[in-house]
C-alpha positions, -999 to 999 in steps of 0.1 A, spaced: 0 0 0 11 35 -8 22 57 21 2 90 17 16 107 49 43 126 29 18 137 2 -7 148 29 21 167 46 30 185 13 -6 193 7 -10 208 42 22 228 38 10 242 4 -23 251 19 -6 269 48 18 287 24 -11 297 1 -29 311 31 1 332 40 7 344 5 -30 354 1 -32 372 34 -41 408 31 -18 415 61 12 401 41 3 424 12 1 454 35 36 445 50 51 442 15 36 475 3 46 493 35 82 480 33 83 491 -4 71 526 5 43 522 -20 8 535 -16 -13 512 -37 -45 492 -33 -32 457 -25 -56 442 -51 -38 461 -79 -2 453 -73 -3 416 -85 -15 430 -118 15 454 -119 39 426 -111 25 404 -139 24 432 -164 60 442 -157 71 407 -168 57 413 -203 59 441 -228 21 442 -230 -7 419 -221 -44 415 -230 -70 418 -202 -80 381 -208 -44 369 -205 -38 390 -174 -71 378 -158 -61 342 -164 -27 348 -148 -40 365 -117 -71 342 -114 -97 369 -117 -126 377 -139 -118 398 -170 -143 425 -161 -127 429 -127 -92 431 -142 -105 456 -167 -118 479 -139 -86 474 -120 -65 483 -150 -86 515 -154 -76 525 -119 -39 518 -126 -42 538 -158 -57 568 -138 -27 565 -114 -3 567 -143 11 533 -136 -3 515 -167 -11 526 -203 -36 510 -225 -33 521 -261 -59 511 -286 -48 484 -311 -47 496 -347 -64 466 -362 -91 462 -335 -103 492 -315 -120 470 -290 -87 454 -279 -66 474 -255 -35 456 -242 -20 470 -210 16 479 -204 35 493 -174 46 529 -176 80 542 -164 63 552 -131 48 517 -129 82 502 -134 95 522 -105 66 510 -84 73 474 -94 110 478 -87 102 491 -52 79 461 -45 106 437 -58 133 452 -36 109 450 -6 101 414 -15 138 405 -16 144 421 18 114 403 33 124 369 18 160 374 30 147 379 65 125 348 63 152 326 49 180 340 71 184 307 90 182 284 59 214 268 46 227 278 12 218 244 -1 182 248 11 180 282 -5 193 268 -38 170 238 -40 138 254 -28 131 275 -59 139 247 -83 115 224 -65 88 251 -65 93 257 -102 91 220 -109 59 216 -90 44 248 -107 55 235 -141 39 201 -135 7 217 -123 5 240 -154 11 212 -178 -16 192 -161 -40 221 -164 -32 225 -201 -39 187 -206 -72 189 -186 -83 220 -204 -76 204 -238 -95 173 -228 -124 194 -215 -124 214 -247 -125 182 -267 -153 167 -247 -173 200 -252 -168 199 -289 -179 162 -290 -212 170 -272 
């Protein structure tokens, strides 16, 4: 029989970590440490957008796990703050990709620096080996999860087409 204790322990640790990462208090700490005054619901969009030259609302919504209409409203707020620009596409005036402005990049840089400081504090007692292997294992798990989602979405799409 398969011993599930380790898998259960991993699942419990992931749930605990997810709770910490999704905590509004943690977001407040990060924004305060960054010296940034920004609605905590908006900064994940900034971070995702800064990793790309521009991104559609649909793609951004998928990446942050929110409804496209919510993301569209949040992008409008970021645009009003001068942190994001949304030029109209030449070929389709309905499409407005979002891109981070120079002011937005400064905000993202401040958040990234604060995140590095906070993580350094949290990992201070970890050995160099632990600090090296941890991100590799997390990326491996995330990659496996993403690949599985793609496979399941493809199957789901096929079964819908077959109906």
